[in-house]
KEKE-744367 format. One record per residue (C-alpha): chain; x, y negated, z negated. Coordinates in nm, 3 decimals. Layout:
BEGIN
{rec 'A'; {X; Y; Z}}
...
***
This chain:
BEGIN
{rec 'A'; {-0.008; -0.001; -0.006}}
{rec 'A'; {0.141; -0.339; 0.107}}
{rec 'A'; {0.198; -0.593; -0.186}}
{rec 'A'; {-0.016; -0.918; -0.157}}
{rec 'A'; {0.201; -1.218; -0.179}}
{rec 'A'; {0.072; -1.507; -0.389}}
{rec 'A'; {0.039; -1.859; -0.239}}
{rec 'A'; {0.279; -2.140; -0.313}}
{rec 'A'; {-0.016; -2.304; -0.517}}
{rec 'A'; {-0.126; -1.995; -0.698}}
{rec 'A'; {0.235; -1.962; -0.813}}
{rec 'A'; {0.243; -2.326; -0.933}}
{rec 'A'; {-0.079; -2.280; -1.122}}
{rec 'A'; {0.059; -1.966; -1.270}}
{rec 'A'; {0.406; -2.129; -1.368}}
{rec 'A'; {0.222; -2.432; -1.537}}
{rec 'A'; {0.004; -2.173; -1.726}}
{rec 'A'; {0.294; -1.963; -1.821}}
{rec 'A'; {0.483; -2.271; -1.947}}
{rec 'A'; {0.173; -2.394; -2.165}}
{rec 'A'; {0.142; -2.031; -2.319}}
{rec 'A'; {0.508; -2.000; -2.406}}
{rec 'A'; {0.566; -2.387; -2.491}}
{rec 'A'; {0.671; -2.341; -2.819}}
{rec 'A'; {0.930; -2.057; -2.739}}
{rec 'A'; {1.087; -2.287; -2.462}}
{rec 'A'; {1.097; -2.591; -2.721}}
{rec 'A'; {1.258; -2.393; -3.002}}
{rec 'A'; {1.526; -2.261; -2.757}}
{rec 'A'; {1.572; -2.646; -2.631}}
{rec 'A'; {1.615; -2.785; -2.969}}
{rec 'A'; {1.977; -2.683; -3.044}}
{rec 'A'; {2.113; -2.825; -2.697}}
{rec 'A'; {1.910; -3.136; -2.738}}
{rec 'A'; {2.025; -3.200; -3.086}}
{rec 'A'; {2.397; -3.129; -2.989}}
{rec 'A'; {2.372; -3.347; -2.690}}
{rec 'A'; {2.244; -3.652; -2.871}}
{rec 'A'; {2.493; -3.605; -3.155}}
{rec 'A'; {2.790; -3.562; -2.910}}
{rec 'A'; {2.691; -3.848; -2.674}}
{rec 'A'; {2.577; -4.113; -2.924}}
{rec 'A'; {2.797; -4.010; -3.228}}
{rec 'A'; {3.084; -3.799; -3.164}}
{rec 'A'; {3.201; -3.932; -2.823}}
{rec 'A'; {3.218; -4.287; -2.935}}
{rec 'A'; {3.393; -4.179; -3.250}}
{rec 'A'; {3.668; -3.983; -3.045}}
{rec 'A'; {3.706; -4.265; -2.816}}
{rec 'A'; {3.748; -4.517; -3.109}}
{rec 'A'; {3.967; -4.268; -3.323}}
{rec 'A'; {4.324; -4.278; -3.387}}
{rec 'A'; {4.388; -3.981; -3.185}}
{rec 'A'; {4.655; -4.009; -2.914}}
{rec 'A'; {4.567; -3.995; -2.546}}
{rec 'A'; {4.580; -3.607; -2.521}}
{rec 'A'; {4.410; -3.570; -2.847}}
{rec 'A'; {4.113; -3.755; -2.715}}
{rec 'A'; {4.114; -3.557; -2.404}}
{rec 'A'; {4.147; -3.241; -2.597}}
{rec 'A'; {3.839; -3.329; -2.817}}
{rec 'A'; {3.630; -3.443; -2.520}}
{rec 'A'; {3.710; -3.118; -2.360}}
{rec 'A'; {3.619; -2.918; -2.655}}
{rec 'A'; {3.285; -3.115; -2.705}}
{rec 'A'; {3.206; -3.036; -2.334}}
{rec 'A'; {3.301; -2.660; -2.370}}
{rec 'A'; {3.061; -2.634; -2.684}}
{rec 'A'; {2.767; -2.798; -2.474}}
{rec 'A'; {2.841; -2.560; -2.173}}
{rec 'A'; {2.822; -2.252; -2.390}}
{rec 'A'; {2.527; -2.382; -2.580}}
{rec 'A'; {2.340; -2.513; -2.249}}
{rec 'A'; {2.409; -2.166; -2.089}}
{rec 'A'; {2.291; -1.978; -2.369}}
{rec 'A'; {1.963; -2.190; -2.349}}
{rec 'A'; {1.918; -2.144; -1.983}}
{rec 'A'; {1.984; -1.769; -2.022}}
{rec 'A'; {1.699; -1.749; -2.288}}
{rec 'A'; {1.483; -1.946; -2.055}}
{rec 'A'; {1.523; -1.672; -1.812}}
{rec 'A'; {1.446; -1.407; -2.052}}
{rec 'A'; {1.120; -1.580; -2.144}}
{rec 'A'; {1.030; -1.640; -1.790}}
{rec 'A'; {1.089; -1.285; -1.687}}
{rec 'A'; {0.941; -1.149; -2.013}}
{rec 'A'; {1.244; -0.940; -2.077}}
{rec 'A'; {1.294; -0.747; -2.394}}
{rec 'A'; {1.496; -0.895; -2.676}}
{rec 'A'; {1.468; -1.131; -2.959}}
{rec 'A'; {1.399; -1.499; -2.901}}
{rec 'A'; {1.744; -1.624; -3.021}}
{rec 'A'; {1.948; -1.323; -2.883}}
{rec 'A'; {2.318; -1.397; -2.839}}
{rec 'A'; {2.524; -1.168; -2.619}}
{rec 'A'; {2.881; -1.303; -2.565}}
{rec 'A'; {2.939; -1.060; -2.263}}
{rec 'A'; {2.608; -1.145; -2.084}}
{rec 'A'; {2.663; -1.524; -2.174}}
{rec 'A'; {3.016; -1.544; -2.042}}
{rec 'A'; {2.924; -1.345; -1.714}}
{rec 'A'; {2.617; -1.575; -1.677}}
{rec 'A'; {2.840; -1.877; -1.703}}
{rec 'A'; {3.108; -1.737; -1.458}}
{rec 'A'; {2.812; -1.638; -1.217}}
{rec 'A'; {2.643; -1.981; -1.216}}
{rec 'A'; {2.981; -2.155; -1.161}}
{rec 'A'; {3.060; -1.929; -0.867}}
{rec 'A'; {2.708; -1.999; -0.740}}
{rec 'A'; {2.733; -2.366; -0.768}}
{rec 'A'; {3.059; -2.366; -0.539}}
{rec 'A'; {2.871; -2.123; -0.313}}
{rec 'A'; {2.592; -2.380; -0.274}}
{rec 'A'; {2.828; -2.671; -0.217}}
{rec 'A'; {3.019; -2.469; 0.034}}
{rec 'A'; {2.716; -2.347; 0.225}}
{rec 'A'; {2.593; -2.716; 0.238}}
{rec 'A'; {2.925; -2.847; 0.326}}
{rec 'A'; {3.026; -2.606; 0.616}}
{rec 'A'; {2.677; -2.529; 0.749}}
{rec 'A'; {2.479; -2.871; 0.691}}
{rec 'A'; {2.144; -2.899; 0.542}}
{rec 'A'; {1.921; -2.610; 0.643}}
{rec 'A'; {2.188; -2.337; 0.602}}
{rec 'A'; {2.287; -2.494; 0.287}}
{rec 'A'; {1.949; -2.447; 0.152}}
{rec 'A'; {1.930; -2.080; 0.256}}
{rec 'A'; {2.285; -2.035; 0.054}}
{rec 'A'; {2.105; -2.214; -0.242}}
{rec 'A'; {1.805; -1.996; -0.229}}
{rec 'A'; {2.014; -1.668; -0.197}}
{rec 'A'; {2.218; -1.779; -0.504}}
{rec 'A'; {1.940; -1.904; -0.716}}
{rec 'A'; {1.743; -1.568; -0.663}}
{rec 'A'; {2.048; -1.369; -0.746}}
{rec 'A'; {2.019; -1.485; -1.117}}
{rec 'A'; {1.693; -1.330; -1.199}}
{rec 'A'; {1.822; -1.004; -1.037}}
{rec 'A'; {2.110; -1.024; -1.257}}
{rec 'A'; {1.932; -1.068; -1.573}}
{rec 'A'; {1.620; -0.861; -1.524}}
{rec 'A'; {1.763; -0.565; -1.359}}
{rec 'A'; {2.102; -0.569; -1.519}}
{rec 'A'; {2.336; -0.526; -1.222}}
{rec 'A'; {2.666; -0.701; -1.176}}
{rec 'A'; {2.687; -1.045; -1.002}}
{rec 'A'; {2.802; -0.894; -0.690}}
{rec 'A'; {2.537; -0.620; -0.657}}
{rec 'A'; {2.290; -0.891; -0.774}}
{rec 'A'; {2.364; -1.105; -0.469}}
{rec 'A'; {2.331; -0.799; -0.245}}
{rec 'A'; {2.012; -0.711; -0.386}}
{rec 'A'; {1.882; -1.053; -0.374}}
{rec 'A'; {1.971; -1.071; 0.005}}
{rec 'A'; {1.779; -0.760; 0.070}}
{rec 'A'; {1.460; -0.912; -0.099}}
{rec 'A'; {1.495; -1.236; 0.087}}
{rec 'A'; {1.546; -1.058; 0.422}}
{rec 'A'; {1.206; -0.875; 0.393}}
{rec 'A'; {1.004; -1.202; 0.337}}
{rec 'A'; {1.256; -1.466; 0.483}}
{rec 'A'; {1.029; -1.749; 0.597}}
{rec 'A'; {0.805; -1.702; 0.301}}
{rec 'A'; {1.096; -1.775; 0.075}}
{rec 'A'; {1.207; -2.062; 0.282}}
{rec 'A'; {0.853; -2.199; 0.256}}
{rec 'A'; {0.846; -2.184; -0.131}}
{rec 'A'; {1.196; -2.355; -0.143}}
{rec 'A'; {1.093; -2.638; 0.088}}
{rec 'A'; {0.760; -2.734; -0.050}}
{rec 'A'; {0.841; -2.686; -0.412}}
{rec 'A'; {1.216; -2.707; -0.513}}
{rec 'A'; {1.320; -2.990; -0.287}}
{rec 'A'; {1.042; -3.225; -0.399}}
{rec 'A'; {1.123; -3.131; -0.778}}
{rec 'A'; {1.487; -3.194; -0.711}}
{rec 'A'; {1.409; -3.536; -0.547}}
{rec 'A'; {1.178; -3.641; -0.828}}
{rec 'A'; {1.410; -3.535; -1.096}}
{rec 'A'; {1.709; -3.734; -0.954}}
{rec 'A'; {1.471; -4.020; -0.899}}
{rec 'A'; {1.368; -4.029; -1.272}}
{rec 'A'; {1.725; -4.094; -1.357}}
{rec 'A'; {1.719; -4.429; -1.213}}
{rec 'A'; {1.387; -4.543; -1.406}}
{rec 'A'; {1.573; -4.651; -1.737}}
{rec 'A'; {1.801; -4.892; -1.528}}
{rec 'A'; {1.509; -5.123; -1.486}}
{rec 'A'; {1.487; -5.175; -1.853}}
{rec 'A'; {1.870; -5.221; -1.931}}
{rec 'A'; {1.774; -5.601; -2.052}}
{rec 'A'; {1.600; -5.460; -2.368}}
{rec 'A'; {1.816; -5.184; -2.544}}
{rec 'A'; {1.519; -5.040; -2.731}}
{rec 'A'; {1.298; -5.011; -2.422}}
{rec 'A'; {1.598; -4.850; -2.235}}
{rec 'A'; {1.625; -4.585; -2.522}}
{rec 'A'; {1.237; -4.515; -2.491}}
{rec 'A'; {1.257; -4.477; -2.115}}
{rec 'A'; {1.555; -4.252; -2.134}}
{rec 'A'; {1.373; -4.050; -2.395}}
{rec 'A'; {1.064; -4.005; -2.190}}
{rec 'A'; {1.260; -3.934; -1.863}}
{rec 'A'; {1.454; -3.664; -2.038}}
{rec 'A'; {1.131; -3.503; -2.167}}
{rec 'A'; {0.968; -3.523; -1.810}}
{rec 'A'; {1.275; -3.377; -1.666}}
{rec 'A'; {1.277; -3.101; -1.911}}
{rec 'A'; {0.924; -3.009; -1.832}}
{rec 'A'; {1.000; -3.004; -1.457}}
{rec 'A'; {1.295; -2.806; -1.504}}
{rec 'A'; {1.141; -2.541; -1.702}}
{rec 'A'; {0.829; -2.515; -1.467}}
{rec 'A'; {1.073; -2.486; -1.166}}
{rec 'A'; {1.272; -2.219; -1.329}}
{rec 'A'; {0.938; -2.024; -1.406}}
{rec 'A'; {0.840; -2.064; -1.050}}
{rec 'A'; {1.166; -1.926; -0.922}}
{rec 'A'; {1.115; -1.608; -1.148}}
{rec 'A'; {0.757; -1.567; -1.018}}
{rec 'A'; {0.901; -1.580; -0.663}}
{rec 'A'; {1.157; -1.320; -0.768}}
{rec 'A'; {0.872; -1.090; -0.907}}
{rec 'A'; {0.686; -1.108; -0.592}}
{rec 'A'; {0.984; -1.017; -0.377}}
{rec 'A'; {1.104; -0.739; -0.610}}
{rec 'A'; {0.760; -0.570; -0.591}}
{rec 'A'; {0.774; -0.584; -0.200}}
{rec 'A'; {1.092; -0.397; -0.197}}
{rec 'A'; {1.394; -0.458; 0.045}}
{rec 'A'; {1.717; -0.272; 0.094}}
{rec 'A'; {2.063; -0.335; 0.247}}
{rec 'A'; {2.247; -0.079; 0.459}}
{rec 'A'; {2.593; 0.025; 0.374}}
{rec 'A'; {2.754; -0.165; 0.646}}
{rec 'A'; {2.553; -0.473; 0.573}}
{rec 'A'; {2.650; -0.448; 0.196}}
{rec 'A'; {3.034; -0.416; 0.310}}
{rec 'A'; {2.990; -0.736; 0.524}}
{rec 'A'; {2.825; -0.922; 0.235}}
{rec 'A'; {3.093; -0.823; 0.009}}
{rec 'A'; {3.357; -0.970; 0.231}}
{rec 'A'; {3.145; -1.302; 0.277}}
{rec 'A'; {3.082; -1.322; -0.107}}
{rec 'A'; {3.466; -1.233; -0.168}}
{rec 'A'; {3.560; -1.528; 0.070}}
{rec 'A'; {3.349; -1.771; -0.124}}
{rec 'A'; {3.466; -1.644; -0.462}}
{rec 'A'; {3.828; -1.704; -0.351}}
{rec 'A'; {3.716; -2.051; -0.218}}
{rec 'A'; {3.562; -2.111; -0.560}}
{rec 'A'; {3.865; -2.035; -0.727}}
{rec 'A'; {4.072; -2.270; -0.514}}
{rec 'A'; {3.831; -2.543; -0.560}}
{rec 'A'; {3.825; -2.491; -0.953}}
{rec 'A'; {4.230; -2.476; -0.957}}
{rec 'A'; {4.228; -2.781; -0.748}}
{rec 'A'; {4.006; -2.972; -0.959}}
{rec 'A'; {4.200; -2.873; -1.270}}
{rec 'A'; {4.515; -2.992; -1.086}}
{rec 'A'; {4.346; -3.322; -0.998}}
{rec 'A'; {4.239; -3.381; -1.358}}
{rec 'A'; {4.593; -3.336; -1.481}}
{rec 'A'; {4.727; -3.579; -1.233}}
{rec 'A'; {4.450; -3.826; -1.328}}
{rec 'A'; {4.528; -3.780; -1.720}}
{rec 'A'; {4.890; -3.829; -1.651}}
{rec 'A'; {4.834; -4.157; -1.453}}
{rec 'A'; {4.574; -4.257; -1.712}}
{rec 'A'; {4.841; -4.218; -1.992}}
{rec 'A'; {5.093; -4.428; -1.800}}
{rec 'A'; {4.820; -4.701; -1.727}}
{rec 'A'; {4.719; -4.712; -2.092}}
{rec 'A'; {5.091; -4.753; -2.207}}
{rec 'A'; {5.120; -5.033; -1.940}}
{rec 'A'; {4.794; -5.202; -2.096}}
{rec 'A'; {4.940; -5.194; -2.435}}
{rec 'A'; {5.237; -5.370; -2.317}}
{rec 'A'; {5.025; -5.625; -2.141}}
{rec 'A'; {4.840; -5.688; -2.465}}
{rec 'A'; {5.151; -5.752; -2.659}}
{rec 'A'; {5.292; -5.998; -2.376}}
{rec 'A'; {4.947; -6.183; -2.378}}
{rec 'A'; {4.928; -6.198; -2.765}}
{rec 'A'; {5.287; -6.362; -2.786}}
{rec 'A'; {5.201; -6.613; -2.497}}
{rec 'A'; {4.876; -6.701; -2.663}}
{rec 'A'; {5.051; -6.768; -3.004}}
{rec 'A'; {5.315; -6.976; -2.852}}
{rec 'A'; {5.069; -7.204; -2.669}}
{rec 'A'; {4.860; -7.230; -3.015}}
{rec 'A'; {5.176; -7.364; -3.184}}
{rec 'A'; {5.224; -7.614; -2.909}}
{rec 'A'; {4.869; -7.742; -2.925}}
{rec 'A'; {4.787; -7.793; -3.294}}
{rec 'A'; {4.653; -7.432; -3.361}}
{rec 'A'; {4.417; -7.432; -3.046}}
{rec 'A'; {4.414; -7.147; -2.795}}
{rec 'A'; {4.374; -7.209; -2.418}}
{rec 'A'; {4.029; -7.186; -2.272}}
{rec 'A'; {4.153; -6.932; -2.010}}
{rec 'A'; {4.450; -6.717; -1.943}}
{rec 'A'; {4.528; -6.948; -1.642}}
{rec 'A'; {4.657; -7.221; -1.888}}
{rec 'A'; {4.954; -6.987; -1.986}}
{rec 'A'; {5.102; -6.999; -1.628}}
{rec 'A'; {5.379; -7.093; -1.575}}
{rec 'A'; {5.487; -7.243; -1.916}}
{rec 'A'; {5.441; -6.937; -2.119}}
{rec 'A'; {5.417; -6.669; -1.854}}
{rec 'A'; {5.556; -6.654; -1.517}}
{rec 'A'; {5.251; -6.450; -1.387}}
{rec 'A'; {4.937; -6.314; -1.555}}
{rec 'A'; {4.940; -5.931; -1.633}}
{rec 'A'; {4.644; -5.746; -1.457}}
{rec 'A'; {4.482; -5.429; -1.502}}
{rec 'A'; {4.697; -5.146; -1.356}}
{rec 'A'; {4.415; -4.966; -1.210}}
{rec 'A'; {4.172; -5.249; -1.089}}
{rec 'A'; {4.425; -5.529; -1.047}}
{rec 'A'; {4.192; -5.773; -1.204}}
{rec 'A'; {4.252; -5.997; -1.524}}
{rec 'A'; {4.144; -5.880; -1.862}}
{rec 'A'; {3.834; -6.020; -2.026}}
{rec 'A'; {3.915; -6.318; -2.242}}
{rec 'A'; {3.666; -6.489; -2.487}}
{rec 'A'; {3.736; -6.798; -2.694}}
{rec 'A'; {3.514; -6.953; -2.969}}
{rec 'A'; {3.375; -7.304; -2.899}}
{rec 'A'; {3.602; -7.449; -3.175}}
{rec 'A'; {3.914; -7.305; -2.979}}
{rec 'A'; {4.054; -7.151; -3.301}}
{rec 'A'; {3.972; -6.791; -3.221}}
{rec 'A'; {3.992; -6.562; -2.930}}
{rec 'A'; {3.934; -6.210; -2.817}}
{rec 'A'; {4.054; -6.038; -2.501}}
{rec 'A'; {3.963; -5.670; -2.410}}
{rec 'A'; {4.091; -5.406; -2.180}}
{rec 'A'; {3.909; -5.106; -2.048}}
{rec 'A'; {4.127; -4.783; -2.117}}
{rec 'A'; {4.144; -4.490; -1.896}}
{rec 'A'; {3.898; -4.288; -2.105}}
{rec 'A'; {3.643; -4.572; -2.085}}
{rec 'A'; {3.690; -4.723; -2.427}}
{rec 'A'; {3.708; -5.084; -2.457}}
{rec 'A'; {4.033; -5.193; -2.658}}
{rec 'A'; {4.024; -5.539; -2.785}}
{rec 'A'; {4.262; -5.755; -2.953}}
{rec 'A'; {4.177; -6.090; -3.150}}
{rec 'A'; {4.349; -6.385; -3.301}}
{rec 'A'; {4.380; -6.253; -3.632}}
{rec 'A'; {4.612; -5.968; -3.501}}
{rec 'A'; {4.345; -5.705; -3.537}}
{rec 'A'; {4.302; -5.455; -3.261}}
{rec 'A'; {3.987; -5.229; -3.222}}
{rec 'A'; {3.787; -5.035; -2.987}}
{rec 'A'; {3.443; -5.151; -2.869}}
{rec 'A'; {3.234; -4.814; -2.778}}
{rec 'A'; {2.862; -4.835; -2.711}}
{rec 'A'; {2.833; -5.151; -2.942}}
{rec 'A'; {3.028; -5.000; -3.225}}
{rec 'A'; {3.384; -5.128; -3.334}}
{rec 'A'; {3.644; -4.892; -3.445}}
{rec 'A'; {3.964; -5.033; -3.610}}
{rec 'A'; {4.284; -4.909; -3.439}}
***
């Protein structure tokens, strides 16, 4: 008996109904990553940038925080799939082996999508994306290896190719466009910080709802495909393994290249920060000399220092622009700031105090 596929609208209604039924489960699973993200982005990250850690100490702390969020986020997504696929296991099940394989699998698939879109343009890139996306439910529900999951997913897709393309085109692409568009909404309220915060929270909640429903929809598509069957011959399986192996190798090269690029950027950033600190000492000395010659009053702009106190004004080594300089109306106090390589705002004032300004907070150096 041939299996009757559900239509796109029916799948969407079923996905929304499933989300409503299991809302508390999805919410409970999401709370740890939500809380950790808020604490890291709004408390720990500013503190790291404003701390007395050295350059590489800050980089290491930021990387460690990102790694924790990656593990926690992957664990959350893995449990989303378990709930959506109604698989067995406790709600907060934690399996290190499955988690690490899942992270590796998703990273490889991410490069797989990018490579597919880059080399084969838009439509074939979508085909690569849906192949990889449908491999994840196979991996979780059927317990196969990542390689076998991709081969099995290929067999499922081939049996109902245009139906799968239809589902992706009418559902996932609008969801992606809408999710990306939502990210720009808070920018319209940047003038009022509290309105920006409320808009950011609302956008995050709506994005979370859309993301979970999209994941449920994907799992429903997988269930329809798995019931319809689909197989891959030995020759096709061998060809697919060669293709997947090529993209895995390509992904490894991309990841290694990215790590090398980061190391170069970090090295250059450390050199640039050292040069900025030299500029700070030069400017502070010139400002003090100017003040001694002008009865304790500091110059209105850096331009007043040239050529008497400085032959040329130091500029930021990365952007080649002058550093920000602020002078009080009485001319007796100043502050100038530099944007360091990790994004912190390094400031120095007329009292000789140095501190970081990070997201409206001051940290004494």
